[in-house]
C-alpha positions as CSV (number, residue, x, y, z in Angstrom):
1,X,96.9,105.4,96.6
2,X,94.9,105.3,99.8
3,X,91.9,103.0,100.3
4,X,88.5,104.4,99.3
5,X,86.3,104.7,102.4
6,X,83.2,106.5,103.5
7,X,82.6,108.6,106.6
8,X,81.1,106.5,109.4
9,X,79.8,107.1,112.9
10,X,81.9,106.0,115.8
11,X,80.2,102.6,115.7
12,X,81.2,102.0,112.1
13,X,77.8,102.6,110.6
14,X,77.4,104.4,107.3
15,X,75.8,107.8,107.2
16,X,72.0,107.9,107.7
17,X,70.1,107.3,104.6
18,X,66.7,108.6,105.6
19,X,63.4,107.4,104.2
20,X,64.4,108.0,100.6
21,X,67.1,105.4,100.5
22,X,70.8,106.1,100.1
23,X,72.2,109.4,101.2
24,X,74.0,111.5,98.7
25,X,77.3,111.0,100.6
26,X,76.8,107.2,100.6
27,X,75.8,107.3,96.9
28,X,79.0,109.2,96.0
29,X,81.1,106.7,98.0
30,X,79.4,103.7,96.3
31,X,80.1,105.3,92.9
32,X,83.8,105.9,93.8
33,X,84.2,102.4,95.3
34,X,82.5,100.8,92.3
35,X,84.8,102.7,89.9
36,X,87.9,101.7,91.8
37,X,86.8,98.1,92.1
38,X,85.8,98.0,88.4
39,X,89.2,99.4,87.4
40,X,91.2,96.9,89.4
41,X,88.8,94.1,88.4
42,X,89.2,95.0,84.8
43,X,93.0,95.2,85.2
44,X,93.0,91.8,87.0
45,X,90.9,90.3,84.1
46,X,93.2,91.8,81.5
47,X,96.3,90.4,83.3
48,X,94.4,87.1,83.5
49,X,93.9,87.1,79.7
50,X,97.6,88.0,79.4
51,X,98.4,85.0,81.6
52,X,96.2,82.7,79.4
53,X,97.8,84.2,76.3
54,X,101.3,83.4,77.8
55,X,100.2,79.8,78.5
56,X,98.8,79.4,75.0
57,X,101.8,80.9,73.4
58,X,104.4,79.0,75.4
59,X,102.6,75.6,75.8
60,X,99.7,75.6,73.3
61,X,96.8,73.3,74.0
62,X,98.1,69.7,74.5
63,X,98.6,67.1,77.1
64,X,101.0,69.3,79.1
65,X,98.5,72.1,79.4
66,X,95.8,69.6,80.3
67,X,98.0,68.3,83.1
68,X,98.6,71.8,84.4
69,X,94.8,72.7,84.3
70,X,94.0,69.6,86.4
71,X,96.4,71.0,89.0
72,X,94.9,74.4,88.6
73,X,91.7,72.9,90.0
74,X,93.2,73.5,93.5
75,X,93.7,77.3,93.2
76,X,90.3,77.6,91.4
77,X,88.6,75.8,94.2
78,X,90.6,77.7,96.8
79,X,89.7,81.0,95.2
80,X,86.0,80.1,95.3
81,X,86.0,78.9,98.9
82,X,88.5,81.3,100.4
83,X,88.3,84.6,98.4
84,X,85.2,84.9,96.2
85,X,82.5,83.0,98.0
86,X,82.8,81.2,101.3
87,X,85.2,83.4,103.2
88,X,83.4,86.6,102.2
89,X,79.9,85.1,102.7
90,X,80.9,84.1,106.2
91,X,83.0,86.9,107.4
92,X,81.4,90.1,106.0
93,X,78.1,89.3,107.7
94,X,79.9,88.4,110.9
95,X,81.8,91.7,110.8
96,X,78.7,93.6,110.0
97,X,76.8,91.9,112.9
98,X,79.6,93.0,115.3
99,X,79.4,96.6,114.1
100,X,75.6,96.5,114.3
101,X,75.7,95.1,117.9
102,X,78.1,97.8,119.0
103,X,75.9,100.5,117.3
104,X,72.8,99.1,119.2
105,X,74.7,99.3,122.5
106,X,75.8,102.8,121.8
107,X,72.2,103.9,121.1
108,X,70.9,102.1,124.2
109,X,73.4,103.7,126.4
110,X,72.8,107.1,124.7
111,X,76.4,107.3,123.4
112,X,78.0,106.6,126.8
113,X,79.8,103.5,125.6
114,X,83.5,104.3,125.4
115,X,85.1,104.3,121.9
116,X,87.1,101.1,122.6
117,X,88.6,98.9,119.9
118,X,86.9,98.3,116.5
119,X,84.7,95.2,117.0
120,X,85.7,93.8,113.7
121,X,89.2,93.3,115.0
122,X,87.7,91.5,118.0
123,X,86.4,88.9,115.4
124,X,89.8,88.9,113.8
125,X,91.8,88.1,116.9
126,X,89.3,85.4,117.9
127,X,89.3,83.6,114.6
128,X,92.5,84.3,112.5
129,X,95.0,82.1,114.4
130,X,92.8,79.0,114.2
131,X,92.1,79.7,110.6
132,X,95.8,79.9,109.7
133,X,96.5,76.6,111.5
134,X,93.6,74.9,109.7
135,X,94.8,76.3,106.3
136,X,98.3,75.0,106.9
137,X,97.0,71.5,107.7
138,X,94.8,71.5,104.6
139,X,97.6,72.6,102.4
140,X,100.0,69.9,103.7
141,X,97.3,67.2,103.2
142,X,96.8,68.2,99.6
143,X,100.6,68.0,98.9
144,X,100.7,64.5,100.3
145,X,97.6,63.2,98.5
146,X,98.3,64.9,95.1
147,X,98.8,61.5,93.2
148,X,95.5,60.2,94.5
149,X,93.6,63.4,93.7
150,X,94.9,63.5,90.1
151,X,93.6,59.9,89.5
152,X,90.2,60.9,90.9
153,X,90.0,64.2,88.9
154,X,91.3,63.0,85.6
155,X,91.4,59.2,85.4
156,X,92.2,59.1,81.7
157,X,94.9,61.8,81.8
158,X,98.0,60.7,79.8
159,X,100.6,62.8,81.7
160,X,99.7,62.2,85.3
161,X,103.2,62.8,86.7
162,X,103.3,66.4,85.4
163,X,99.8,67.0,86.9
164,X,101.0,65.7,90.3
165,X,104.1,67.9,90.3
166,X,102.0,70.9,89.4
167,X,99.3,70.1,92.0
168,X,101.8,70.0,94.8
169,X,103.0,73.5,93.9
170,X,99.5,74.9,93.5
171,X,98.4,73.4,96.8
172,X,100.3,76.1,98.6
173,X,97.5,78.5,97.5
174,X,95.2,77.0,100.1
175,X,97.2,78.9,102.8
176,X,97.9,82.1,100.8
177,X,94.4,82.4,99.3
178,X,92.8,81.8,102.7
179,X,94.8,84.6,104.3
180,X,94.2,86.9,101.3
181,X,90.4,86.2,101.5
182,X,90.4,86.9,105.2
183,X,92.3,90.2,104.8
184,X,89.9,91.2,102.0
185,X,86.8,90.5,104.1
186,X,88.1,92.5,107.0
187,X,89.1,95.5,104.9
188,X,85.9,95.6,102.9
189,X,83.9,95.5,106.2
190,X,85.6,98.9,106.9
191,X,84.7,100.1,103.4
192,X,88.3,99.8,102.1
193,X,88.4,98.4,98.6
194,X,91.7,99.2,96.9
195,X,94.0,96.6,98.3
196,X,91.4,93.8,98.1
197,X,90.6,94.7,94.5
198,X,94.3,94.6,93.5
199,X,95.0,91.0,94.5
200,X,94.3,89.5,91.1
201,X,96.6,92.0,89.4
202,X,99.4,90.9,91.7
203,X,98.5,87.2,91.3
204,X,98.4,87.2,87.5
205,X,101.5,89.4,87.1
206,X,103.5,86.9,89.2
207,X,102.3,83.9,87.1
208,X,103.3,85.7,83.8
209,X,106.7,86.7,85.1
210,X,107.6,83.3,86.5
211,X,106.4,81.5,83.3
212,X,108.6,83.6,81.0
213,X,111.5,83.3,83.3
214,X,111.3,79.6,83.9
215,X,109.5,77.9,81.0
216,X,112.7,76.7,79.3
217,X,113.9,75.1,82.5
218,X,110.7,73.8,84.0
219,X,108.3,73.6,81.1
220,X,104.6,73.8,82.1
221,X,105.6,73.4,85.8
222,X,106.8,77.0,85.6
223,X,103.1,78.0,85.5
224,X,102.5,76.1,88.7
225,X,105.4,77.9,90.4
226,X,104.0,81.2,89.2
227,X,100.6,80.3,90.8
228,X,102.4,79.6,94.2
229,X,104.3,82.9,94.0
230,X,101.2,84.8,92.9
231,X,99.3,83.5,95.9
232,X,102.0,84.9,98.2
233,X,101.7,88.3,96.5
234,X,98.0,88.3,97.1
235,X,98.7,88.3,100.9
236,X,101.6,90.8,100.7
237,X,99.7,93.4,98.7
238,X,97.0,93.6,101.5
239,X,99.3,93.2,104.5
240,X,100.2,96.9,104.9
241,X,96.6,98.0,104.9
242,X,95.6,95.2,107.2
243,X,98.4,95.9,109.7
244,X,97.6,99.7,109.6
245,X,94.1,99.0,110.9
246,X,95.0,96.7,113.8
247,X,94.2,98.1,117.2
248,X,97.0,100.2,118.8
249,X,99.0,98.5,121.5
250,X,97.5,100.5,124.4
251,X,94.0,99.2,123.3
252,X,94.7,95.5,123.0
253,X,93.6,94.7,126.6
254,X,90.2,96.2,125.8
255,X,90.2,94.2,122.5
256,X,90.3,91.0,124.6
257,X,87.0,91.9,126.2
258,X,85.5,92.5,122.8
259,X,86.8,89.2,121.6
260,X,85.2,87.5,124.5
261,X,81.8,88.8,123.4
262,X,82.2,87.7,119.8
263,X,80.6,84.3,119.0
264,X,83.1,82.1,117.2
265,X,82.1,80.9,113.7
266,X,80.9,77.3,114.4
267,X,79.8,74.4,112.2
268,X,76.3,75.7,111.9
269,X,77.6,78.9,110.3
270,X,80.4,77.4,108.2
271,X,78.7,74.2,106.8
272,X,75.9,75.8,104.6
273,X,78.3,78.3,103.1
274,X,81.1,75.9,102.4
275,X,78.7,73.3,101.0
276,X,77.3,75.9,98.6
277,X,80.8,76.9,97.5
278,X,81.8,73.3,96.9
279,X,78.7,72.6,95.0
280,X,79.3,75.6,92.8
281,X,82.9,74.6,92.1
282,X,81.8,71.1,91.5
283,X,80.7,72.1,88.1
284,X,84.3,72.8,87.0
285,X,85.5,69.5,88.6
286,X,82.9,67.5,86.7
287,X,83.6,69.3,83.4
288,X,87.2,68.3,83.6
289,X,86.4,64.8,84.6
290,X,84.2,64.4,81.5
291,X,86.8,66.1,79.2
292,X,89.8,64.1,80.4
293,X,89.2,61.1,78.1
294,X,88.4,63.3,75.1
295,X,91.2,64.1,72.6
296,X,94.2,66.1,73.9
297,X,93.5,69.8,74.2
298,X,89.8,69.4,75.1
299,X,90.3,70.6,78.7
300,X,92.4,73.5,77.4
301,X,89.8,74.6,74.9
302,X,87.2,74.6,77.6
303,X,89.4,76.5,80.0
304,X,90.3,79.2,77.5
305,X,86.7,79.6,76.5
306,X,85.6,79.9,80.1
307,X,88.3,82.4,81.1
308,X,87.3,84.8,78.2
309,X,83.6,84.3,78.5
310,X,83.6,84.8,82.3
311,X,85.0,88.4,82.0
312,X,81.5,89.9,81.8
313,X,80.4,87.9,84.8
314,X,83.4,89.0,86.8
315,X,82.8,92.7,85.9
316,X,79.1,92.4,86.7
317,X,79.7,91.0,90.2
318,X,81.8,94.0,91.1
319,X,78.5,95.7,91.9
320,X,77.7,93.1,94.6
321,X,81.3,93.2,95.9
322,X,80.9,96.8,96.8
323,X,77.3,96.6,98.1
324,X,77.5,93.3,100.0
325,X,78.6,95.0,103.2
326,X,75.7,97.4,102.9
327,X,73.2,94.5,102.4
328,X,74.7,92.6,105.3
329,X,74.6,95.7,107.6
330,X,70.9,96.3,106.6
331,X,70.0,92.7,107.4
332,X,71.9,92.9,110.7
333,X,70.1,96.1,111.6
334,X,66.7,94.5,110.7
335,X,66.1,97.1,107.9
336,X,64.6,94.7,105.4
337,X,63.2,97.5,103.1
338,X,66.7,99.0,102.7
339,X,68.0,95.5,101.9
340,X,65.2,94.8,99.4
341,X,65.8,98.0,97.5
342,X,69.5,97.4,97.4
343,X,69.2,93.8,96.2
344,X,66.6,94.6,93.5
345,X,68.9,97.3,92.1
346,X,71.9,95.1,92.2
347,X,70.2,92.4,90.3
348,X,69.2,94.9,87.5
349,X,72.7,96.3,87.3
350,X,74.3,92.8,87.2
351,X,71.9,91.8,84.4
352,X,72.8,94.9,82.3
353,X,76.6,94.3,82.6
354,X,76.6,90.5,82.1
355,X,74.1,90.5,79.2
356,X,75.9,93.3,77.3
357,X,79.1,91.3,77.7
358,X,77.3,88.1,76.7
359,X,76.1,89.7,73.5
360,X,79.6,90.8,72.5
361,X,81.2,87.4,73.4
362,X,78.6,85.6,71.3
363,X,78.9,87.9,68.3
364,X,82.6,88.1,68.1
365,X,83.9,84.9,69.6
366,X,86.3,83.9,66.7
367,X,87.8,87.4,66.4
368,X,88.3,87.6,70.2
369,X,90.0,84.2,70.5
370,X,92.2,84.9,67.4
371,X,93.3,88.3,68.7
372,X,94.0,86.9,72.2
373,X,95.5,83.5,71.6
374,X,96.4,82.6,68.0
375,X,100.1,82.8,68.1
376,X,103.0,80.4,68.9
377,X,101.8,76.9,69.7
378,X,98.1,78.0,69.5
379,X,97.0,77.6,65.9
380,X,93.9,78.4,63.8
381,X,92.3,75.1,64.6
382,X,92.6,75.8,68.3
383,X,91.0,79.2,67.7
384,X,88.0,77.7,65.9
385,X,87.4,75.0,68.6
386,X,87.8,77.4,71.5
387,X,85.5,80.0,69.9
388,X,82.7,77.5,69.2
389,X,82.9,76.3,72.8
390,X,82.9,79.9,74.1
391,X,79.6,80.6,72.3
392,X,77.9,77.7,74.0
393,X,79.4,78.5,77.4
394,X,78.2,82.1,77.2
395,X,74.6,80.9,77.3
396,X,75.1,80.3,81.0
397,X,76.8,83.6,81.9
398,X,73.5,85.2,83.2
399,X,73.0,82.2,85.4
400,X,76.5,82.4,86.8
401,X,76.1,86.1,87.6
402,X,72.7,85.7,89.1
403,X,73.9,83.0,91.4
404,X,76.7,85.2,92.6
405,X,74.4,88.1,93.2
406,X,71.4,86.2,94.7
407,X,73.4,84.1,97.2
408,X,74.7,87.1,99.2
409,X,71.4,88.1,100.9
410,X,70.9,84.5,101.9
411,X,74.1,84.6,103.9
412,X,73.6,88.1,105.4
413,X,71.4,86.9,108.3
414,X,72.5,85.9,111.8
415,X,72.5,82.2,110.8
416,X,73.1,81.1,107.2
417,X,70.4,79.0,105.6
418,X,70.9,75.7,103.8
419,X,68.6,76.7,100.9
420,X,71.5,78.0,98.6
421,X,73.4,74.7,99.0
422,X,70.2,72.7,98.1
423,X,69.6,74.9,95.1
424,X,73.2,74.6,93.9
425,X,73.0,70.8,94.5
426,X,70.0,70.7,92.2
427,X,71.8,72.7,89.6
428,X,74.9,70.4,89.8
429,X,72.6,67.4,89.5
430,X,71.2,68.8,86.2
431,X,74.8,69.5,85.0
432,X,75.9,66.0,85.8
433,X,73.0,64.2,84.1
434,X,73.0,66.5,81.1
435,X,76.8,66.5,80.8
436,X,77.0,62.7,81.0
437,X,74.5,62.4,78.1
438,X,75.6,65.3,76.0
439,X,79.3,64.6,76.0
440,X,78.6,61.4,74.0
441,X,77.1,63.3,71.1
442,X,78.7,66.7,71.2
443,X,81.9,66.3,73.1
444,X,83.2,69.4,74.8
445,X,80.3,71.5,73.4
446,X,77.9,69.2,75.3
447,X,79.9,69.8,78.5
448,X,79.6,73.6,78.0
449,X,75.8,73.3,77.3
450,X,75.3,71.2,80.4
451,X,77.1,73.8,82.5
452,X,74.7,76.5,81.2
453,X,71.6,74.5,81.9
454,X,72.7,73.5,85.4
455,X,73.7,77.0,86.6
456,X,70.6,78.5,85.1
457,X,68.5,76.0,87.1
458,X,70.3,77.0,90.3
459,X,69.8,80.7,89.6
460,X,66.0,80.3,89.1
461,X,65.7,78.3,92.3
462,X,67.7,81.0,94.2
463,X,65.6,83.8,92.8
464,X,62.4,82.1,93.9
465,X,63.8,81.2,97.3
466,X,65.1,84.7,98.0
467,X,61.7,86.4,97.6
468,X,59.9,83.7,99.6
469,X,62.4,83.2,102.4
470,X,64.9,86.1,103.0
471,X,64.2,89.4,101.3
472,X,60.8,90.1,100.0
473,X,61.9,91.2,96.5
474,X,59.3,91.3,93.8
475,X,60.3,88.2,91.9
476,X,57.9,88.7,89.0
477,X,59.1,92.3,88.4
478,X,62.7,91.3,88.6
479,X,62.2,88.4,86.2
480,X,60.3,90.7,83.8
481,X,63.2,93.2,83.9
482,X,65.7,90.4,83.1
483,X,63.5,89.2,80.3
484,X,63.6,92.7,78.7
485,X,67.4,92.7,79.0
486,X,67.6,89.2,77.4
487,X,65.6,90.7,74.4
488,X,68.2,93.5,74.1
489,X,71.0,90.9,74.4
490,X,69.6,88.8,71.6
491,X,69.2,91.7,69.3
492,X,72.6,93.1,70.1
493,X,74.3,89.7,69.5
494,X,72.7,89.4,66.1
495,X,73.7,92.9,65.1
496,X,77.2,92.4,66.3
497,X,77.6,89.1,64.5
498,X,76.4,90.6,61.3
499,X,78.7,93.6,61.6
500,X,81.8,91.5,62.4
501,X,81.2,89.3,59.4
502,X,81.4,92.3,57.1
503,X,85.0,93.0,58.1
504,X,87.8,90.5,57.3
505,X,90.5,91.9,59.6
506,X,90.0,90.5,63.1
507,X,90.8,93.6,65.1
508,X,88.5,95.8,62.9
509,X,85.8,93.1,63.0
510,X,85.9,92.9,66.8
511,X,85.7,96.7,67.0
512,X,82.8,96.9,64.5
513,X,80.9,94.2,66.3
514,X,81.5,95.8,69.7
515,X,80.1,99.2,68.5
516,X,77.1,97.4,67.0
517,X,76.4,95.4,70.2
518,X,76.7,98.5,72.4
519,X,74.4,100.7,70.2
520,X,71.7,98.0,69.7
521,X,71.7,96.8,73.3
522,X,71.3,100.3,74.7
523,X,68.7,101.2,72.1
524,X,66.5,98.1,72.6
525,X,66.9,98.1,76.4
526,X,65.8,101.8,76.5
527,X,63.0,101.1,74.1
528,X,61.5,98.3,76.2
529,X,62.3,100.2,79.4
530,X,64.5,97.6,81.0
531,X,65.2,98.3,84.7
532,X,67.9,100.9,85.6
533,X,68.5,101.7,81.9
534,X,66.4,104.9,81.8
535,X,68.1,106.0,85.0
536,X,71.5,105.3,83.4
537,X,70.6,107.3,80.3
538,X,69.4,110.2,82.5
539,X,72.7,110.1,84.4
540,X,74.8,110.2,81.2
541,X,72.8,113.2,79.9
542,X,73.3,115.1,83.2
543,X,77.1,114.4,83.0
544,X,77.2,115.5,79.3
545,X,75.3,118.7,80.2
546,X,77.6,119.4,83.1
547,X,80.7,119.0,80.8
548,X,79.2,121.3,78.2
């Protein structure tokens, strides 16, 4: 399969949109890119569930899995910093600014500027070698300090030695995830989405294969080996596409002149983005810190609940993954109106997807967990504990998705602002205070509730700051649209819960609940005229009429 891409001018810009917004060609491209990204995202999430099923089946939810999950903190943090947030939030705007600068020069010189090398690759040659060296040093440091890190992250963990062994293996992902995230940002800047979207399929496939091959020999350490192998596959699956787009040999000398004009990414650019990403991941670190002294399996129950509940969030953010280069390019071009329209529409679409998923997760949590995990060492008691935690955790899914969608415009300018890091720090502070209090009374459920309150606080602060500081979105109108979607979510969750309770068999109950959630959510959202819903209904009608 070849990468999806759109036609561009010689300077790398998308086709002209005109006053009305997106051109039909760009709209078709976005639709194709979103479908492909959604397909691979869904496949990656499915393989992630299969991975978690394998862990639950082979190892259950006990001290060993708690030890592995402490070590899994490293790839989770690396994924946030180097693939999902920091790397993309830094590099996509940098690449877009390079393309915009070249386009401006071409217009000034009336097209007399020679074709030359792609300016994105000037950024690559200027930054990739230094990045690779820094990643290797960071990975080596983590391997050496693994015992100290385990004591900090989980001071009450009973099996610290297993956690240390697993952490040393998972620390290799700092290098591989960093390279994978860099390749993804460069390819997406060129509107190529297939290889970047496929990385989590490769990653989770490797973990599953290595676990089944080595669990009898290495125990839970086989999962850590699989994480290391999966990180390497993330790089290899993108390497052919990355190499194919490097400048040809005869153009490398010209590339040096482009590299010389590219500003290196300094502390002023990196610090706000990295701080934000660390604050966001700090929620997970704090949750596991609080859960470590709880009875064995608490960390595992929280982890399984999060992994399943986060699927709607992951699917919702595919919209922003596809459109982020467009927002960054609009900001680089100074076209704030185009950026505003795109951001407002993205927020509405993200809300529809995540709240529809939230309604289903809330309604059918026991049936979902039973179908996915209740086998082998994972028993009915684990199912009940995980399902109850998942329902609490799902209350924060909208906040998680909104944070992911809202932060991108903040980092699309020429110089990132510190506001997202401050907003995320406020949210983390709420999580810490609420979690420290709630865990005493409600255990792991209190931890999940604190997560939801903290991330929602951060999302509200980001929405307010975006309209006031970066892109002049209509905050009241956006908030009113989300409120309408929340009404549809509550009605759908109640209908799905009632339908699932009428059916004793878990698969049939999950299907009945899903149908009820979809029908009620769509009906209520259409009735209250939630944003983008009428347009989606109209598009479906046109498609059905065309088929007939």
